[in-house]
FITORBA-225006 format. One line per 5 residues: number of its first residue (from 1); their letters; for each residue x, z, y of C-alpha. Coordinates in Angstrom, 1 decimal, always signed. Example, Ala and Ser with C-alpha at 12.3 -4.5 7.8 and 13.67 -1.06 7.14 Angstrom:
// FITORBA-225006
1) AS) +12.3:+7.8:-4.5  +13.7:+7.1:-1.1 .
// end
This chain:
// FITORBA-225006
1) MTVHG) +88.4:+137.5:+57.8  +87.8:+135.1:+60.7  +87.6:+136.5:+64.2  +85.5:+134.4:+66.6  +87.1:+134.7:+70.1 .
6) ERALV) +83.8:+133.5:+71.7  +81.9:+136.5:+70.4  +84.3:+139.3:+69.4  +86.1:+141.6:+71.8  +89.7:+140.7:+71.2 .
11) PSVQR) +93.0:+140.6:+73.2  +93.1:+137.5:+75.3  +96.5:+136.6:+73.9  +99.2:+138.0:+71.6  +102.3:+139.2:+73.4 .
16) ADAAE) +104.5:+136.7:+71.7  +102.2:+133.9:+72.7  +102.1:+135.2:+76.2  +105.9:+135.2:+76.4  +106.0:+131.6:+75.0 .
21) ALERF) +103.4:+130.5:+77.6  +105.6:+132.0:+80.4  +108.7:+130.2:+79.0  +106.8:+126.9:+78.9  +105.6:+127.4:+82.5 .
26) VRLTN) +109.2:+128.0:+83.7  +110.4:+124.9:+81.9  +107.7:+122.6:+83.2  +108.0:+124.1:+86.8  +111.7:+123.3:+86.8 .
31) EANTR) +111.1:+119.8:+85.5  +108.2:+119.1:+88.0  +110.2:+120.3:+91.0  +113.4:+118.5:+90.0  +111.6:+115.2:+89.4 .
36) LDPSV) +109.0:+115.8:+92.1  +106.4:+114.7:+89.5  +102.9:+116.0:+90.1  +101.8:+114.9:+86.6  +104.3:+117.3:+85.1 .
41) NTQAE) +103.1:+120.1:+87.3  +99.5:+119.6:+86.0  +100.8:+120.6:+82.6  +102.0:+123.9:+84.0  +99.4:+124.8:+86.6 .
46) TGALG) +95.7:+124.7:+87.3  +93.3:+126.2:+89.7  +94.4:+127.2:+93.2  +98.1:+127.3:+92.3  +97.9:+123.8:+90.8 .
51) AIDGA) +96.1:+122.4:+93.8  +98.6:+123.9:+96.3  +101.8:+123.1:+94.3  +100.5:+119.7:+93.2  +99.9:+118.6:+96.8 .
56) GIKAR) +103.3:+120.0:+97.9  +105.2:+118.1:+95.1  +103.3:+114.9:+95.9  +104.2:+115.2:+99.6  +107.9:+115.9:+98.8 .
61) HVGSP) +108.0:+112.9:+96.5  +107.0:+110.6:+99.3  +110.1:+111.7:+101.2  +112.4:+111.9:+98.1  +111.1:+109.4:+95.6 .
66) AGNPG) +114.2:+109.8:+93.5  +113.5:+113.5:+93.0  +115.3:+116.7:+94.0  +118.4:+117.1:+91.9  +119.5:+120.0:+94.1 .
71) YKPLV) +116.5:+122.1:+93.1  +117.5:+125.6:+92.1  +116.0:+126.3:+88.7  +113.5:+129.1:+88.5  +114.4:+132.1:+86.3 .
76) LTDSR) +112.0:+134.9:+85.6  +113.1:+138.3:+84.2  +111.8:+141.7:+83.5  +108.4:+140.2:+82.7  +105.5:+142.6:+82.0 .
81) FVIPR) +102.4:+141.3:+80.3  +99.0:+142.7:+81.4  +96.6:+141.6:+78.6  +92.8:+142.4:+78.7  +90.4:+142.5:+75.8 .
86) QRGWP) +87.8:+139.7:+76.3  +84.8:+138.0:+74.8  +84.2:+134.3:+75.2  +86.0:+131.7:+77.3  +87.9:+131.2:+79.5 .
91) KWFVV) +90.5:+133.7:+78.5  +93.3:+134.9:+80.8  +96.2:+137.3:+81.2  +98.5:+138.5:+84.0  +102.3:+138.6:+84.2 .
96) DTADN) +104.1:+140.9:+86.5  +107.7:+139.5:+86.7  +110.9:+139.4:+88.7  +112.3:+136.1:+89.9  +115.6:+134.7:+91.1 .
101) RDKDR) +114.2:+133.7:+94.6  +114.2:+137.1:+96.2  +113.6:+140.8:+95.4  +109.8:+140.6:+95.4  +107.8:+140.5:+92.2 .
106) WLLVF) +105.4:+137.7:+91.1  +101.9:+138.2:+89.8  +101.0:+135.2:+87.7  +97.6:+134.6:+86.1  +97.5:+132.4:+83.0 .
111) TRDSV) +94.3:+130.9:+81.8  +92.8:+128.5:+79.2  +89.3:+127.4:+78.2  +89.8:+127.1:+74.4  +92.3:+127.6:+71.6 .
116) AEQWR) +93.0:+123.8:+71.8  +94.4:+124.1:+75.3  +97.8:+125.2:+76.5  +98.1:+128.2:+78.8  +98.5:+127.2:+82.5 .
121) ASYLL) +99.1:+129.3:+85.6  +96.1:+129.5:+88.0  +97.4:+132.0:+90.5  +100.8:+133.1:+91.8  +101.0:+135.9:+94.4 .
126) VVAPG) +103.8:+138.1:+95.5  +104.1:+141.9:+95.6  +106.9:+144.1:+97.0  +109.0:+145.9:+94.4  +107.7:+149.4:+93.8 .
131) AEPRF) +104.2:+148.3:+95.0  +103.0:+146.8:+91.8  +99.4:+147.7:+91.0  +98.6:+150.4:+88.5  +96.2:+149.0:+86.0 .
136) ATDAK) +93.7:+151.0:+83.9  +94.5:+150.6:+80.2  +93.0:+151.7:+76.9  +94.7:+153.7:+74.2  +96.4:+150.6:+72.9 .
141) GYAEP) +97.7:+149.5:+76.3  +95.2:+146.7:+76.9  +93.9:+146.2:+80.5  +90.2:+146.2:+81.5  +88.8:+143.0:+82.8 .
146) VPVTG) +86.2:+143.4:+85.6  +83.1:+141.1:+85.5  +82.5:+138.8:+88.5  +79.1:+140.5:+89.0  +77.8:+144.0:+88.2 .
151) SGLLV) +81.3:+145.4:+88.6  +80.5:+148.5:+90.6  +82.9:+147.4:+93.3  +82.4:+147.4:+97.1  +82.3:+143.6:+96.9 .
156) QPGGL) +81.7:+141.7:+93.7  +84.7:+139.6:+92.6  +82.5:+136.5:+92.5  +81.4:+137.2:+96.1  +84.8:+137.7:+97.7 .
161) GPAYA) +85.4:+134.1:+98.6  +82.1:+133.7:+100.5  +82.5:+137.1:+102.1  +86.1:+136.4:+103.3  +85.0:+133.0:+104.7 .
166) AYLQR) +82.1:+134.7:+106.5  +84.6:+137.3:+107.9  +86.9:+134.6:+109.2  +84.0:+132.9:+110.9  +82.2:+135.9:+112.4 .
171) GDAGS) +84.4:+139.0:+112.0  +82.7:+142.2:+110.9  +79.3:+140.5:+111.6  +80.1:+138.1:+108.8  +81.4:+140.8:+106.4 .
176) PDFAA) +82.3:+144.4:+107.4  +84.2:+145.1:+104.2  +87.7:+143.9:+105.0  +90.6:+146.1:+106.2  +92.6:+145.1:+109.3 .
181) GPDTT) +95.8:+143.3:+108.6  +97.7:+140.0:+108.9  +95.2:+138.0:+106.8  +92.1:+139.4:+108.5  +92.2:+140.7:+112.1 .
186) ALRTQ) +95.5:+139.1:+112.9  +94.5:+135.7:+111.5  +91.3:+135.7:+113.6  +93.3:+136.5:+116.7  +95.8:+133.8:+116.0 .
191) RRTQY) +93.0:+131.2:+115.7  +91.5:+132.3:+119.1  +94.9:+132.3:+120.9  +97.1:+129.7:+119.3  +94.3:+127.2:+118.9 .
196) APTPQ) +92.3:+127.9:+122.0  +90.6:+124.7:+123.3  +92.4:+122.8:+126.1  +91.4:+119.7:+128.1  +93.7:+117.7:+125.8 .
201) VVTQF) +92.8:+119.0:+122.3  +90.0:+121.0:+120.6  +90.6:+122.7:+117.2  +87.7:+123.6:+114.9  +87.8:+125.7:+111.7 .
206) ADSGA) +85.5:+125.8:+108.7  +85.9:+128.3:+105.9  +84.2:+128.5:+102.5  +84.4:+130.1:+99.1  +85.9:+127.8:+96.5 .
211) DPVRY) +84.0:+126.3:+93.6  +83.8:+129.2:+91.1  +84.0:+126.8:+88.1  +87.2:+125.0:+89.3  +88.7:+128.2:+90.9 .
216) PPVAL) +87.3:+131.2:+89.0  +88.2:+134.6:+90.3  +90.0:+137.1:+88.0  +89.8:+140.8:+88.3  +91.4:+143.8:+86.5 .
221) RLSDG) +90.4:+147.4:+86.8  +92.9:+149.7:+88.5  +93.6:+153.3:+87.6  +91.8:+154.6:+90.6  +88.5:+152.9:+89.6 .
226) GALVF) +88.8:+149.9:+92.0  +90.1:+146.5:+91.0  +92.8:+144.0:+91.7  +91.1:+140.6:+92.3  +92.5:+137.1:+92.5 .
231) FTTQH) +90.2:+134.6:+94.3  +90.3:+131.3:+96.0  +89.0:+129.9:+99.3  +89.0:+126.6:+101.2  +89.8:+126.2:+104.9 .
236) IMKQT) +89.4:+123.1:+107.1  +91.1:+122.6:+110.4  +90.1:+119.7:+112.6  +91.9:+118.8:+115.7  +90.5:+116.3:+118.1 .
241) VAKGP) +92.3:+114.9:+121.1  +90.8:+113.7:+124.4  +92.9:+110.5:+124.3  +94.3:+109.1:+121.1  +96.0:+108.2:+119.0 .
246) VRVQD) +97.0:+111.5:+117.4  +100.8:+111.8:+117.0  +101.4:+113.4:+113.6  +104.9:+114.8:+113.4  +104.7:+117.1:+110.3 .
251) PTVNA) +106.2:+115.3:+107.3  +103.9:+117.0:+104.9  +100.8:+116.0:+106.8  +102.1:+112.4:+107.1  +102.8:+112.3:+103.4 .
256) LLTGT) +99.2:+113.3:+102.5  +97.5:+111.5:+105.4  +94.7:+109.0:+104.6  +92.8:+107.0:+107.3  +93.9:+106.3:+110.8 .
261) PSRSV) +94.2:+109.3:+113.2  +92.8:+107.5:+116.3  +91.2:+110.6:+117.8  +91.4:+113.4:+115.2  +93.1:+114.8:+112.1 .
266) TLTYV) +91.3:+117.0:+109.5  +93.5:+119.2:+107.4  +92.1:+120.8:+104.2  +93.8:+123.9:+102.8  +93.3:+125.8:+99.6 .
271) SEQVV) +94.1:+129.5:+99.8  +94.9:+131.8:+96.9  +94.8:+135.6:+97.5  +95.0:+138.9:+95.7  +93.3:+142.0:+97.1 .
276) TVPSA) +92.4:+145.5:+96.1  +88.7:+146.3:+96.1  +87.6:+149.9:+96.0  +84.7:+151.2:+94.0  +81.3:+151.0:+95.7 .
281) TTSGG) +81.2:+154.8:+95.7  +84.5:+155.2:+97.6  +83.7:+156.6:+101.1  +85.1:+154.3:+103.8  +86.7:+152.0:+101.3 .
286) KVAFV) +87.8:+148.5:+102.4  +89.0:+145.3:+100.7  +92.8:+145.2:+101.3  +95.0:+142.1:+101.0  +98.1:+142.3:+98.8 .
291) DRIAG) +99.1:+138.7:+99.4  +97.7:+135.4:+100.5  +99.2:+131.9:+100.1  +97.5:+128.8:+101.7  +98.7:+125.3:+101.1 .
296) LVSAT) +97.7:+121.9:+102.6  +96.0:+119.8:+100.0  +94.7:+116.8:+102.0  +94.8:+115.3:+105.5  +92.4:+112.7:+106.9 .
301) GQ) +92.7:+110.7:+110.1  +89.7:+109.5:+112.1 .
// end
């Protein structure tokens, strides 16, 4: 009997294949970071994680073209595979794993668009030990994927990027659904204070949800009826000086810089985040950030 993964409700991956995908990711990650080779990284990563790490490796390669032989190899242990049943493509699964960097745990999302593709990691966020999410599972231990629309959540997974961008621009007037914290109220305060305009320099921010095709959100139902959602946003910061040229001192910015910074520098960041989203019926519920990682992906001088 042939099972068609594009129509049948099937596990997104077999556990043995998921373990093999994780091993491949570790091997390629170590190779990419030792050689500082972005082309190797594209074999291991895609989506927001690939954009952030790819730009970082590219920038470090500029400063160390011979690579980084002192790179400490990544080791992942105590890996738990969270596998949903899905119809159609793309398919994905989540790994909750310990690492040799610190005591925190990593949440990795692996995805692919067809059986002909290799699994690649599209998200990597961090959670404190003991604070791992509790996923809803069926009788066979499979997780429940949450659709990007019609999910019954306070904010649809597909709408989180635009909603978060609107919140950063206008606060609760843009979106009233986000809980206070470092990535919401504190980030808005930092922008107002640390980057307040002066006679010498003006800083402007623009925020947007990321392209849902290139950076699709991923959501899993939690045991309380809410969901854990991974999603991507894009953030632009432009600094313009009264009298140029702009003196760029950050080595990462310099490595990625194109154009001549006569009066301004525009920095583009991709941000990956994981949040808990309550059910729409939860009284007083708010979207709460678990983790957020933003990385510089390009810099333009004008």
